SELUM-656970 format. One line per 4 residues: number of its first residue (from 1); their letters; for each residue x, y, z of C-alpha. Coordinates in pm, 1 decimal. Layout:
BEGIN
NUM> A> X,Y,Z | ...
//
This chain:
BEGIN
1> MPSL> 3078.5,-3791.0,-1674.2 | 2824.1,-3854.0,-1365.3 | 2531.8,-3868.1,-1576.9 | 2686.3,-4111.0,-1846.3
5> VVKS> 2729.5,-4345.0,-1544.1 | 2347.6,-4317.0,-1401.9 | 2252.1,-4362.6,-1720.7 | 2385.9,-4706.1,-1794.0
9> VRIL> 2319.1,-4834.0,-1427.3 | 1909.2,-4763.7,-1548.2 | 1959.9,-4919.1,-1838.4 | 2086.8,-5221.9,-1638.9
13> SALF> 1788.3,-5219.8,-1423.8 | 1596.8,-5254.8,-1762.2 | 1744.5,-5520.5,-1895.5 | 1675.6,-5683.8,-1606.9
17> LLAI> 1373.4,-5630.3,-1628.4 | 1323.0,-5706.0,-2026.5 | 1487.3,-6069.3,-1912.7 | 1196.3,-6120.9,-1692.5
21> VLLL> 896.9,-6083.4,-1990.7 | 1169.4,-6345.2,-2156.6 | 1130.4,-6620.5,-1899.3 | 733.1,-6517.5,-1902.8
25> IPLG> 695.8,-6569.8,-2277.6 | 793.3,-6961.6,-2311.5 | 515.2,-7030.9,-2038.6 | 222.6,-6915.6,-2314.4
29> LGYV> 375.2,-7075.7,-2569.2 | 196.3,-7421.0,-2492.6 | -155.7,-7202.4,-2604.3 | -78.7,-7088.9,-2921.5
33> ENAS> -85.7,-7327.9,-3204.9 | 152.8,-7333.5,-3495.1 | 415.6,-7128.9,-3213.6 | 699.1,-7315.8,-3323.7
37> SYGW> 668.4,-7263.6,-3655.6 | 837.3,-6914.4,-3636.6 | 1207.7,-6914.3,-3618.3 | 1216.7,-6639.7,-3346.1
41> IREI> 1035.3,-6782.0,-3121.6 | 1256.4,-7105.2,-3131.9 | 1504.7,-6887.8,-3131.9 | 1393.4,-6763.0,-2757.3
45> QAID> 1313.9,-7138.8,-2705.3 | 1634.8,-7228.3,-2718.4 | 1796.8,-6902.7,-2506.0 | 1555.7,-7056.6,-2222.2
49> DKVV> 1629.5,-7394.8,-2234.3 | 2005.0,-7343.2,-2205.4 | 1933.1,-7040.1,-1924.3 | 1644.1,-7279.0,-1723.3
53> GTLK> 1896.5,-7614.6,-1758.6 | 2183.3,-7417.2,-1667.8 | 2017.2,-7329.3,-1310.4 | 1949.8,-7708.2,-1252.3
57> SVAP> 2246.6,-7805.8,-1301.2 | 2466.8,-7638.0,-1076.4 | 2135.5,-7561.8,-863.7 | 1858.8,-7775.0,-689.1
61> TRVA> 1526.9,-7650.5,-852.7 | 1297.8,-7951.3,-729.7 | 1047.5,-7883.8,-428.0 | 791.5,-8090.2,-362.3
65> GYDL> 734.1,-8240.9,-725.2 | 791.0,-7866.5,-869.0 | 1037.2,-7728.0,-1051.9 | 1072.1,-7375.0,-969.8
69> ARLI> 1340.1,-7315.5,-1204.1 | 1238.9,-6991.3,-1367.5 | 1038.1,-6889.7,-1112.0 | 1376.7,-6812.0,-853.0
73> LIAL> 1526.3,-6697.2,-1196.4 | 1269.1,-6438.4,-1256.4 | 1288.8,-6327.3,-905.2 | 1674.8,-6260.8,-938.4
77> CYAM> 1600.0,-6092.7,-1201.7 | 1364.9,-5846.4,-1035.7 | 1555.2,-5874.7,-775.3 | 1841.7,-5718.8,-934.7
81> SRVL> 1623.6,-5433.9,-1100.0 | 1518.8,-5307.9,-764.2 | 1914.3,-5250.4,-680.7 | 2077.1,-5120.9,-992.4
85> EAAS> 1723.7,-4876.6,-959.6 | 1837.1,-4822.2,-647.0 | 2211.5,-4794.5,-694.4 | 2070.7,-4532.6,-926.0
89> IMLA> 1899.1,-4268.9,-729.7 | 2180.9,-4346.1,-480.7 | 2483.2,-4229.4,-791.1 | 2215.9,-3924.1,-890.2
93> KKFN> 2252.2,-3791.9,-530.8 | 2603.8,-3773.1,-495.9 | 2661.0,-3664.3,-850.8 | 2382.2,-3431.6,-754.4
97> ERDL> 2546.9,-3291.1,-425.2 | 2877.8,-3287.1,-545.1 | 2783.0,-3079.3,-875.2 | 2668.6,-2806.6,-610.9
101> KKRY> 2871.9,-2843.3,-398.2 | 3147.0,-2737.3,-615.1 | 2847.8,-2422.3,-754.2 | 2933.7,-2343.2,-381.5
105> DAFK> 3247.8,-2350.2,-344.4 | 3282.0,-2168.6,-652.4 | 3115.9,-1871.4,-507.6 | 3333.0,-1855.8,-229.9
109> KAGL> 3609.1,-1886.3,-440.1 | 3494.8,-1576.6,-616.5 | 3543.6,-1386.5,-259.9 | 3201.2,-1419.4,-172.4
113> SDRQ> 3173.3,-1414.0,264.0 | 2925.2,-1648.8,428.9 | 2708.1,-1380.9,490.7 | 2666.6,-1313.7,78.6
117> LASV> 2592.7,-1668.8,85.2 | 2342.0,-1696.2,393.5 | 2041.9,-1736.8,124.2 | 2223.2,-1982.2,-77.0
121> KKKM> 2357.4,-2177.0,181.9 | 2064.7,-2192.1,392.7 | 1854.0,-2328.5,65.5 | 2156.7,-2598.1,-1.7
125> DALN> 2114.7,-2722.2,319.1 | 1742.0,-2802.9,340.4 | 1794.6,-2900.3,-43.3 | 1629.8,-3207.6,-153.6
129> PNDA> 1908.8,-3309.8,-436.8 | 1684.6,-3567.7,-612.5 | 1379.7,-3372.1,-595.6 | 1408.3,-3100.5,-964.2
133> NSRE> 1184.9,-2854.8,-865.5 | 1441.7,-2800.3,-539.9 | 1800.7,-2807.3,-764.7 | 1642.3,-2584.8,-1058.1
137> ELVR> 1552.1,-2315.2,-778.0 | 1836.2,-2348.1,-598.2 | 2083.2,-2325.7,-957.2 | 1835.7,-1997.0,-1047.1
141> LMVE> 1894.2,-1854.1,-611.0 | 2271.2,-1907.2,-704.4 | 2226.7,-1746.4,-1054.2 | 2034.1,-1396.7,-918.6
145> TKKK> 2305.2,-1404.9,-637.5 | 2604.6,-1334.6,-871.6 | 2480.1,-1146.9,-1124.7 | 2384.0,-945.7,-756.6
149> LDSM> 2666.4,-958.8,-647.8 | 2891.3,-926.2,-972.8 | 2703.9,-606.4,-977.2 | 2853.2,-496.8,-727.0
153> TREC> 3216.1,-565.9,-834.9 | 3409.4,-233.3,-883.3 | 3781.1,-200.1,-866.4 | 3935.1,-107.1,-534.9
157> AFLA> 4298.9,-67.5,-367.2 | 4470.1,-229.9,-41.6 | 4685.0,-154.3,144.5 | 4837.3,-375.0,399.7
161> MDVV> 5030.2,-221.9,712.0 | 5181.6,-415.0,988.4 | 5475.2,-256.9,1278.3 | 5780.2,-456.9,1246.8
165> GSTK> 5876.9,-711.6,1476.8 | 5624.4,-648.1,1715.7 | 5640.0,-927.0,1963.8 | 6013.1,-829.2,2046.0
169> LKVG> 5917.6,-488.4,2056.4 | 5711.7,-547.9,2345.4 | 5981.1,-737.1,2551.6 | 6045.7,-604.6,2906.4
173> EDQA> 5830.1,-278.2,2879.2 | 5608.0,-247.2,3112.9 | 5224.5,-303.0,2975.3 | 5081.2,75.1,2978.1
177> YIEH> 5341.3,201.6,2806.8 | 5248.8,-71.5,2557.6 | 4939.9,7.9,2538.4 | 4960.4,321.1,2536.9
181> DFKE> 5211.8,258.8,2202.4 | 4974.6,117.5,2024.4 | 4701.5,348.9,2068.7 | 4848.0,618.8,2007.8
185> YKKL> 4993.1,445.4,1685.6 | 4679.0,348.2,1567.2 | 4576.3,668.0,1619.1 | 4825.5,806.0,1377.1
189> VEAA> 4729.0,554.1,1159.0 | 4376.1,570.7,1149.9 | 4456.8,1013.3,1081.4 | 4601.9,893.4,782.4
193> LDRE> 4309.7,671.4,693.0 | 4085.3,1008.6,722.6 | 4256.8,1298.6,473.2 | 4254.2,972.2,256.8
197> NALK> 3950.1,880.0,285.0 | 3957.0,475.9,324.3 | 3629.8,334.3,251.4 | 3685.7,23.0,538.0
201> SAWT> 3968.4,-150.1,741.6 | 4045.8,-400.7,948.6 | 4273.2,-443.8,1270.3 | 4498.1,-693.5,1402.6
205> PDGV> 4644.8,-691.1,1707.8 | 4962.4,-502.3,1568.7 | 4853.8,-490.9,1156.2 | 4582.8,-319.9,983.8
209> MICF> 4401.1,-407.2,603.0 | 4303.9,-88.2,447.4 | 4029.8,-54.1,137.7 | 4056.1,277.1,-99.4
213> ATAD> 3910.9,347.8,-387.9 | 4218.4,424.8,-586.3 | 4558.8,354.7,-557.8 | 4698.5,676.2,-520.5
217> EAIR> 4463.5,710.5,-232.0 | 4634.1,402.2,-65.9 | 4984.6,521.0,-160.3 | 4977.4,901.5,-7.6
221> AAQS> 4774.8,706.4,325.9 | 5117.0,453.0,338.5 | 5361.1,752.1,268.9 | 5182.7,977.2,560.4
225> VLIE> 5175.6,741.8,791.1 | 5588.2,590.1,740.2 | 5714.2,1030.9,762.0 | 5490.8,1062.1,1037.4
229> LARF> 5642.9,781.4,1243.6 | 5931.2,927.6,1261.7 | 5778.2,1196.9,1478.3 | 5559.0,998.4,1661.1
233> NAEV> 5917.2,771.0,1718.2 | 6068.1,1082.3,1892.0 | 5796.2,1272.0,2118.4 | 5447.0,983.2,2148.0
237> KAVK> 5632.9,661.4,2176.4 | 5701.9,569.2,2575.8 | 5903.9,200.0,2459.5 | 6272.7,174.7,2427.3
241> TQFR> 6242.6,58.6,2066.3 | 6138.9,210.7,1727.3 | 5858.4,160.0,1557.7 | 5893.8,25.9,1212.5
245> IRCG> 5624.5,-78.8,997.6 | 5578.3,-260.8,585.3 | 5369.6,-136.9,363.1 | 5234.3,-360.2,81.7
249> INVG> 4997.7,-266.0,-135.9 | 4763.9,-402.6,-444.7 | 4480.8,-321.9,-695.0 | 4211.0,-472.0,-811.6
253> NVHY> 3845.2,-619.2,-896.2 | 3642.7,-733.0,-582.6 | 3300.8,-808.6,-508.5 | 3254.2,-487.9,-281.9
257> EKSQ> 2908.9,-419.8,-50.7 | 2940.2,-129.8,150.1 | 2750.4,-320.0,492.3 | 3014.5,-568.9,415.1
261> RMEE> 3303.6,-590.5,704.7 | 3659.6,-586.6,575.0 | 3666.8,-859.2,737.1 | 3440.9,-1043.6,601.3
265> MSDR> 3610.3,-962.7,220.1 | 3787.7,-1242.7,118.3 | 3967.5,-1238.3,-270.5 | 4340.4,-1241.3,-418.4
269> VIDV> 4367.0,-911.0,-451.8 | 4358.2,-901.7,-113.9 | 4556.8,-1163.1,-30.1 | 4871.7,-1070.1,-267.9
273> AGHM> 4837.1,-686.6,-104.6 | 4925.2,-874.9,243.8 | 5142.0,-1055.5,70.8 | 5373.7,-741.0,-54.5
277> QKYA> 5346.3,-575.5,356.7 | 5502.1,-996.6,466.2 | 5806.6,-994.4,220.5 | 5846.5,-503.8,233.4
281> KPDT> 6154.9,-411.7,427.2 | 6090.0,-245.1,692.9 | 5935.4,93.1,663.0 | 5903.7,28.9,293.3
285> IYIA> 5645.6,60.3,78.6 | 5591.0,-260.2,-139.2 | 5361.3,-229.7,-494.3 | 5325.3,-434.1,-807.1
289> REVL> 5448.6,-223.4,-1118.2 | 5221.6,-300.0,-1382.5 | 4966.0,-118.2,-1056.7 | 5252.4,156.7,-989.9
293> ERTK> 5273.1,243.6,-1391.5 | 4849.7,304.3,-1315.7 | 4889.1,564.6,-1086.9 | 5010.4,922.7,-1127.6
297> HHEG> 5191.0,912.1,-792.5 | 5427.6,722.9,-836.7 | 5755.6,982.6,-778.5 | 6031.0,837.3,-550.4
301> FKPA> 5921.9,428.7,-604.0 | 6248.0,223.3,-771.8 | 6277.4,-82.6,-866.5 | 6283.5,-359.7,-532.1
305> NATV> 6520.4,-626.6,-771.5 | 6188.3,-872.3,-645.3 | 5930.8,-1039.9,-692.0 | 5583.2,-1139.2,-505.6
309> DNYE> 5320.0,-1348.5,-634.2 | 5503.0,-1370.4,-1016.3 | 5436.3,-980.3,-965.1 | 5743.0,-771.5,-984.2
313> VYEW> 5828.2,-444.6,-696.2 | 5863.2,-200.6,-684.2 | 5998.6,14.6,-305.9 | 5920.1,347.7,-172.3
317> KAPS> 6125.5,393.7,86.9 | 6008.8,628.0,424.2 | 6306.1,908.6,510.9 | 6397.5,672.9,811.0
321> ADPT> 6508.3,397.2,556.9 | 6727.7,641.1,386.0 | 7016.2,823.8,578.0 | 7101.1,989.1,286.0
325> ATVL> 6762.3,1150.8,337.6 | 6773.2,1535.4,415.7 | 6493.3,1839.6,509.4 | 6462.3,2147.1,223.0
329> RGKI> 6229.5,2371.0,356.8 | 6032.4,2062.8,585.9 | 6019.7,1870.0,319.2 | 6188.6,1537.4,381.6
333> VVDG> 6423.7,1496.9,55.7 | 6504.4,1108.0,-65.0 | 6753.9,1131.5,-408.6 | 6586.7,1486.3,-530.0
337> IATD> 6262.0,1396.4,-466.1 | 6053.6,1626.3,-193.2 | 5782.2,1430.7,20.5 | 5540.5,1629.5,286.3
341> PHGR> 5403.4,1478.7,620.8 | 5089.8,1339.2,375.9 | 5299.4,1190.7,129.7 | 5304.6,1440.7,-133.6
345> AHAI> 5621.6,1444.6,-369.0 | 5715.2,1755.8,-487.2 | 6078.0,1755.4,-682.7 | 6342.3,2015.1,-586.3
349> GASM> 6459.9,2318.9,-822.1 | 6820.8,2473.4,-790.4 | 6645.3,2740.9,-644.5 | 6543.2,2596.6,-261.1
353> SPDP> 6707.1,2666.8,3.7 | 6680.7,2498.4,323.7 | 6494.9,2561.9,641.2 | 6652.4,2825.7,940.9
357> VRST> 6615.1,2629.4,1222.3 | 6400.5,2559.6,1456.6 | 6520.1,2497.5,1823.1 | 6609.4,2664.4,2104.0
361> GSSS> 6938.9,2690.0,1975.0 | 7103.9,2884.3,1681.0 | 6801.1,3140.9,1475.5 | 7070.3,3118.4,1174.1
365> SLNN> 7023.7,2944.1,813.5 | 7179.9,2644.8,843.1 | 7429.5,2606.8,518.3 | 7419.5,2250.5,493.5
369> LSSL> 7148.2,2033.4,480.5 | 7149.4,1731.1,779.2 | 7088.0,1372.2,811.6 | 6780.6,1333.1,927.5
373> SDLS> 6979.0,1032.9,1166.9 | 6968.6,1379.0,1408.8 | 6586.4,1330.9,1431.3 | 6719.9,1107.9,1750.4
377> SPGT> 6835.7,1457.1,1948.6 | 6640.2,1735.3,1852.5 | 6681.4,2067.4,1988.5 | 7033.3,2055.1,2037.7
381> SGTS> 7323.7,2299.0,1868.9 | 7551.9,2112.4,1577.5 | 7907.6,2162.8,1663.9 | 8057.7,2169.0,1305.4
385> GTSN> 7900.5,2351.1,1000.7 | 7795.8,1997.8,840.5 | 7603.2,1876.2,1086.8 | 7388.0,2130.5,1266.7
389> TYHS> 7036.8,1988.2,1434.8 | 6707.5,2115.4,1277.5 | 6339.1,2064.0,1327.7 | 6165.0,1999.4,1053.0
393> QIRE> 5790.3,2061.4,955.3 | 5707.1,1743.6,1081.3 | 5865.7,1863.0,1469.0 | 5604.6,2132.1,1469.4
397> TAPI> 5302.6,1939.6,1593.6 | 5442.8,1885.9,1943.4 | 5197.5,1796.1,2237.8 | 5053.0,2117.3,2353.6
401> SQKM> 5096.1,2120.0,2682.6 | 5386.7,2245.9,2755.6 | 5657.2,2216.1,3071.8 | 5741.5,2493.9,3197.7
405> GEGS> 5972.1,2541.8,3489.5 | 5963.7,2312.9,3781.4 | 5602.7,2282.2,3845.8 | 5461.0,2515.1,3615.0
409> SVIM> 5267.0,2429.1,3306.2 | 5110.5,2668.5,3037.6 | 4840.9,2542.1,2768.5 | 4973.4,2680.3,2405.3
413> AADK> 4815.8,2666.1,2054.0 | 4997.3,2585.7,1754.5 | 5100.0,2972.7,1651.7 | 5256.4,2940.3,2057.9
417> TMLR> 4994.0,3127.2,2210.9 | 4954.5,3116.5,2560.9 | 4602.2,3057.7,2684.2 | 4375.3,2972.2,2941.0
421> PPPN> 4513.9,2669.5,3170.4 | 4295.9,2377.4,3307.0 | 4197.0,2421.2,3622.5 | 4325.0,2180.9,3885.7
425> RLGK> 3999.2,2139.8,4092.4 | 3589.3,2208.2,4063.4 | 3449.9,2166.2,4393.8 | 3575.8,1811.9,4574.4
429> YELK> 3654.2,1729.0,4233.5 | 4067.8,1699.0,4116.9 | 4122.3,1743.0,3759.4 | 4350.5,1509.9,3598.0
433> REIG> 4331.9,1512.9,3200.3 | 4130.4,1691.6,2960.2 | 3963.2,1425.5,2740.4 | 3738.1,1617.9,2520.1
437> RGAM> 3571.0,1921.0,2385.0 | 3227.8,1974.7,2271.1 | 2963.1,2263.6,2155.9 | 2912.9,2389.4,2501.2
441> GVVY> 3269.7,2372.3,2691.9 | 3536.5,2127.6,2766.7 | 3565.7,1738.6,2923.9 | 3768.7,1660.7,3160.6
445> EGYD> 3852.1,1339.2,3336.2 | 3791.0,1379.1,3714.0 | 3818.2,1233.0,4078.9 | 3612.7,1269.1,4377.8
449> PMIE> 3882.7,1151.6,4605.2 | 3537.5,1150.0,4933.1 | 3444.5,846.8,4708.2 | 3719.9,787.9,4499.9
453> RRVA> 3552.5,760.2,4184.6 | 3603.9,919.3,3816.5 | 3426.2,1118.4,3700.2 | 3333.8,1279.9,3375.8
457> IKTI> 3356.8,1687.0,3444.4 | 3138.8,1859.7,3169.9 | 3273.0,2243.0,3223.6 | 3169.0,2578.4,3046.9
461> RQDQ> 3327.0,2905.7,3114.6 | 3040.9,3217.7,3194.3 | 3316.9,3425.0,3073.0 | 3436.1,3242.8,2728.1
465> LDSS> 3089.6,3275.0,2600.8 | 2875.7,3578.3,2387.6 | 2706.4,3724.3,2539.5 | 2429.4,3709.5,2320.4
469> EAEE> 2392.2,3321.0,2378.8 | 2518.8,3296.9,2710.5 | 2182.4,3286.6,2897.2 | 2097.2,3024.8,2631.9
473> ILAR> 2353.1,2739.1,2681.0 | 2400.4,2819.6,3061.2 | 2004.2,2711.3,3072.0 | 2082.8,2404.8,2874.9
477> FQRE> 2356.0,2323.3,2990.3 | 2159.9,2333.8,3335.4 | 1912.3,2177.2,3195.6 | 2126.1,1898.9,3097.6
481> AKAA> 2228.5,1890.7,3467.7 | 1790.4,1825.9,3535.0 | 1715.3,1560.9,3261.2 | 1933.8,1345.4,3341.7
485> GKLS> 1933.2,1334.8,3731.0 | 1626.3,1306.7,3758.4 | 1679.8,910.5,3597.4 | 1828.8,619.9,3694.0
489> HPNI> 1911.0,407.3,3444.9 | 2184.8,92.7,3342.9 | 2157.3,296.1,2964.1 | 2152.7,707.3,3072.8
493> VAVY> 2457.8,873.6,3175.8 | 2473.8,957.8,3491.9 | 2470.0,1276.9,3656.8 | 2617.6,1345.6,3971.0
497> EFGN> 2638.4,1666.5,4068.9 | 2595.8,2038.6,3895.5 | 2816.6,2344.2,4050.6 | 2949.8,2687.6,3955.9
501> EAGM> 3288.6,2765.8,4095.3 | 3471.2,3111.5,4026.3 | 3253.9,3150.3,3670.4 | 3218.5,2806.6,3534.8
505> YFIA> 2979.3,2586.5,3536.8 | 3032.9,2211.7,3535.3 | 2842.5,1871.8,3543.4 | 2989.5,1541.1,3695.9
509> MEFM> 2891.7,1223.8,3543.7 | 2955.8,880.0,3547.0 | 3274.4,815.5,3292.4 | 3303.2,569.0,3066.7
513> EGRE> 3515.9,425.1,2913.1 | 3386.7,258.5,2487.6 | 3320.8,401.1,2200.9 | 3003.6,630.5,2084.1
517> LKDY> 2790.4,456.4,1820.1 | 2900.9,682.8,1537.5 | 3289.0,558.6,1511.6 | 3079.7,197.7,1472.8
521> FDKH> 2921.0,369.0,1213.9 | 3128.8,586.5,1058.0 | 3422.2,280.6,1007.0 | 3159.0,68.9,868.2
525> ERFS> 3184.8,-182.2,1174.7 | 2836.3,-410.6,1176.3 | 2651.3,-593.9,1434.0 | 2517.1,-909.1,1459.0
529> LADV> 2105.7,-906.8,1468.5 | 2123.0,-1077.7,1820.4 | 2349.3,-804.1,1879.4 | 2142.7,-517.8,1712.6
533> VRLM> 1845.0,-632.8,1860.8 | 2020.3,-603.5,2201.4 | 2143.1,-274.5,2231.2 | 1815.9,-150.3,2064.2
537> TQLL> 1687.4,-294.6,2357.0 | 1851.3,-112.4,2590.4 | 1836.9,221.9,2360.6 | 1460.4,129.9,2432.7
541> DALD> 1423.4,65.8,2712.5 | 1644.5,392.7,2800.3 | 1382.4,625.5,2603.0 | 1070.3,432.0,2804.2
545> TAGR> 1165.6,515.9,3063.2 | 1290.9,871.5,2993.9 | 922.9,894.2,2830.2 | 713.2,754.2,3116.8
549> KGIV> 905.5,1053.9,3344.0 | 780.7,1321.4,3152.5 | 1187.1,1373.8,2923.2 | 1222.1,1344.8,2530.0
553> HRDI> 1584.4,1315.4,2463.7 | 1517.3,1563.2,2122.4 | 1858.7,1340.5,1984.7 | 1915.7,1096.7,1963.3
557> KPAN> 2184.1,963.8,1788.4 | 2502.7,732.5,1744.7 | 2735.4,1021.1,1833.4 | 2531.1,1027.6,2186.2
561> IFIL> 2484.4,675.6,2221.3 | 2817.1,517.2,2345.6 | 2858.1,94.6,2357.0 | 3099.4,33.2,2709.0
565> PDGT> 3340.8,-296.6,2643.6 | 3134.0,-537.6,2821.5 | 2857.9,-464.8,2598.6 | 2639.6,-213.1,2773.2
569> LKVA> 2432.9,57.0,2564.8 | 2464.1,439.6,2780.9 | 2296.9,731.3,2651.6 | 2436.4,1073.1,2686.9
573> DFGI> 2369.9,1460.7,2627.0 | 2035.6,1578.4,2701.8 | 2123.5,1869.4,2599.2 | 1820.1,1982.6,2430.7
577> ARIE> 1583.7,1812.5,2610.7 | 1246.3,1910.9,2715.6 | 1124.3,1833.5,3032.9 | 733.0,1896.7,3084.8
581> SSQL> 781.7,2107.4,3388.0 | 971.4,2387.7,3185.6 | 911.8,2621.4,2936.5 | 1234.6,2601.3,2748.8
585> TQTG> 1335.9,2451.3,2368.8 | 933.8,2325.6,2337.9 | 709.9,2383.6,2046.3 | 872.7,2628.0,1787.7
589> AAIG> 1192.1,2505.4,1841.8 | 1380.2,2257.0,1621.0 | 1708.0,2170.6,1799.6 | 1862.4,1853.8,1685.2
593> TPTY> 2059.1,1636.8,1409.2 | 1809.1,1661.4,1117.0 | 1869.3,1266.2,952.4 | 1742.8,1182.2,1283.4
597> MSPE> 1465.2,1436.6,1376.7 | 1062.3,1327.2,1341.7 | 855.3,1555.9,1137.8 | 718.5,1693.4,1396.2
601> QLLG> 1077.6,1846.3,1582.1 | 1176.6,1961.6,1225.4 | 842.0,2156.1,1154.5 | 836.0,2292.2,1580.0
605> QPVD> 584.8,2079.6,1654.7 | 503.2,1994.4,2025.2 | 717.4,1700.4,2108.5 | 634.6,1373.7,2339.9
609> GRSD> 808.3,1027.7,2321.0 | 723.0,867.3,2014.4 | 965.6,1183.0,1832.4 | 1277.7,978.1,2012.4
613> LFSA> 1132.5,615.1,1918.3 | 1174.1,787.3,1534.7 | 1498.8,905.3,1562.9 | 1580.8,560.4,1746.8
617> GVVL> 1380.4,373.4,1442.2 | 1681.9,569.8,1243.1 | 1903.9,459.2,1431.8 | 1753.2,74.1,1381.4
621> YQFL> 1825.0,133.2,1000.6 | 2155.8,231.4,1043.2 | 2219.3,-95.5,1196.8 | 2042.8,-343.4,971.7
625> TGEK> 2183.6,-181.8,665.8 | 2474.0,11.9,733.1 | 2311.0,294.4,590.4 | 2114.7,609.7,682.3
629> PFTG> 1787.1,594.7,509.5 | 1729.1,985.3,495.5 | 2048.5,1150.1,351.9 | 2146.4,1435.6,125.4
633> ERAT> 2427.6,1691.3,4.5 | 2266.0,1990.1,183.2 | 2048.6,1971.0,527.3 | 1742.4,2085.6,307.6
637> TVIT> 1723.9,1743.6,125.5 | 1762.5,1590.9,408.4 | 1505.7,1704.5,572.4 | 1234.4,1696.4,222.1
641> KVLS> 1325.9,1394.5,233.7 | 1167.3,1277.1,658.7 | 893.0,1502.8,573.3 | 803.9,1309.3,241.4
645> ENPA> 969.8,1005.5,207.8 | 951.7,719.5,287.7 | 1272.2,466.4,281.5 | 1359.1,149.5,134.1
649> APSS> 1305.9,-192.3,357.7 | 1620.9,-324.3,487.4 | 1601.9,-641.0,321.3 | 1517.2,-463.3,-37.5
653> LDMT> 1955.0,-358.8,72.6 | 2110.8,-606.5,227.4 | 1993.3,-975.6,62.6 | 2093.9,-1166.5,388.3
657> LPAS> 1921.5,-960.4,648.0 | 1534.0,-1086.1,740.9 | 1229.3,-949.0,554.4 | 1082.4,-994.2,936.0
661> FDAP> 1275.9,-676.3,1018.2 | 1125.3,-418.3,750.3 | 791.1,-408.2,969.4 | 930.1,-322.1,1259.0
665> SKKA> 1175.5,-69.5,1112.6 | 934.8,53.9,845.1 | 601.1,170.5,1177.1 | 895.8,361.2,1393.3
669> LAKK> 947.4,538.8,1093.6 | 644.2,626.0,1007.5 | 560.6,1035.1,933.7 | 304.0,1052.1,1201.9
673> PDDR> 358.0,978.1,1544.7 | 37.8,812.9,1631.7 | 131.3,513.2,1355.5 | 438.5,442.5,1551.3
677> FQSG> 510.7,258.4,1833.2 | 322.1,406.3,2105.8 | 581.1,293.3,2351.7 | 979.1,170.0,2368.9
681> REFA> 822.5,-121.6,2523.1 | 615.2,-189.1,2210.5 | 910.0,-117.8,2058.0 | 1150.0,-272.7,2159.5
685> EALR> 887.6,-621.9,2171.4 | 869.5,-616.3,1766.6 | 1236.1,-607.2,1735.1 | 1255.9,-988.4,1977.1
689> MAYE> 934.2,-1115.2,1753.3 | 1123.6,-1038.2,1409.7 | 1447.8,-1195.3,1574.0 | 1229.1,-1512.3,1673.5
693> NRDR> 1133.9,-1469.0,1290.4 | 1442.4,-1432.6,1142.5 | 1369.0,-1788.2,977.2 | 1093.0,-1783.8,821.1
697> SDKE> 944.5,-1677.7,467.6 | 781.5,-1361.5,405.3 | 466.4,-1567.9,386.8 | 478.4,-1716.3,664.2
701> IKEA> 510.4,-1410.4,870.7 | 211.0,-1194.6,651.8 | -14.1,-1552.0,788.3 | 108.7,-1447.6,1089.6
705> EAKS> 23.8,-1105.5,1127.5 | -342.2,-1185.2,970.3 | -371.6,-1456.0,1249.7 | -277.8,-1186.2,1514.3
709> TQS> -482.8,-899.7,1393.1 | -797.6,-1181.7,1413.2 | -756.0,-1294.3,1705.3
//
């Protein structure tokens, strides 16, 4: 229809031009003999006389003795022809713009994010709708984009989960309690996601949307969280109100890109999962019947007598949603189905007997199964034969630190064996709590009362080391303190002191509240290009400083890079660093992480700061693509690729990534040190230029590089 309108306007424009020709014909008839003898000429003259006469009757046409009627008509016809031609151009432009916008909106409705459509949107913004070549190029780009994205379509399962009444739960509670409880709740959920291999997730303050490969994984994860919630409410939470959650699951084909953040995914499949969660009852999972029928893990689901988005809904209730639930052999039983703490369902046989009591009370067997409502007061003895209390297997994961009498504390393992208690003080530092365990020892949060400063205390007990390894481990420990202690840089974790007290060696260092870069990568969280350049510049500045002081880190990887809440990057763990003045771990010792190690380090050859820059190049590649450049199921496969293969250009893995970043990435990952950047400063400058050239075409970038080389 739009094209018909444009054609009609153009035909009218052409008719007015034809009218001009007809008005000019009578002017030449006087020079043609016997012209009036032709009938068609007489008809033209008659029409001409009528048109000219009409104009003369309605408007003055004589000026200075000249009759201008015919000239006026010619001018009017020409003006109308031009106006109609302009109108046809304007209409064609509007209709083309509307058509292209419809195509673009169709792309977005297909579940594509702005990041995926960046190249199309950029081309569309610069488009001249009247240029046929430009329109064809845009349509071709759209078709290519659609084909590429269609190839990324896969079936995924989505689990939406949120805390019921979270606003009311926080009313009147101490802010510290609220922050603690939601942090621990998030840990509980993420543990379930890790067990079931979640692909990606996106958190809101009180909820989460998770993507899985299969519906069975989503179901098991949801059931695991709902069952573990009983222990969480009994042992972990500090607020008064019980945590209750509701879950919704849906499955469907979506455009899936590994590097795409969960927040950027948009599809009706995801919307339906959110709606299922919205209408689910507390401590219940909602799922469409047609989705459930395709799963293996559908025990315990019942009709919910409800519909959501025109789907018939089935529900699974957690024990906390069903007061008739009981415990049998550590499994929670609902309507004849036993569910373990990981959400796996098992049929209950008649031969099964109840668990013995796991409490400080009676140790006799339970003759009658008790209600789950007794979980609210664990550890007390029952007063009747039908209401004995118990500790189920859910409660066996109690905190390892338990109070043993007034003022005393002991560390207990899962098998209840007593371990050596941690010290309360090391040197001048007070030890507050254990915050982590590394390959060489325990890390504590400490406090320096002299200057009122929080510190991290990294420790090793010499008497707990294997005698054959003790010397090397302690040497590495001392070397870490020495290497980091020589460096004073805002992007390197500061070391304050190295000491030894009663056989326990320790390093006091800067206390950091942040996240490992590895955590971001593992959760497929992506960074903007501006943030990538900013963070890489900080990393490279730190490595440049270390290199100029003769220190090679030798283990640059995401697990040793921290990002603080204010966006500052910190490099940690100089445990295998090489110091020019030291004879330890130099040539012949390939210590590090193969995926991030340089070829010369893998081969046991001498290394310098350019080896760290190679490792930084691997980190950059992950920043840009979300993938490691060298991968394999075995270490030997990874090593072979590092030594002999060149990874694909980052822009070939992500069509939205500017090609300007390909060259710095390639140079950073060069096999020979002489072919790489020679300093962190040079590497950082190349990234800055790549960011400035991000909107230039490949051809423009190559021309600029050629001119730079010539000059």
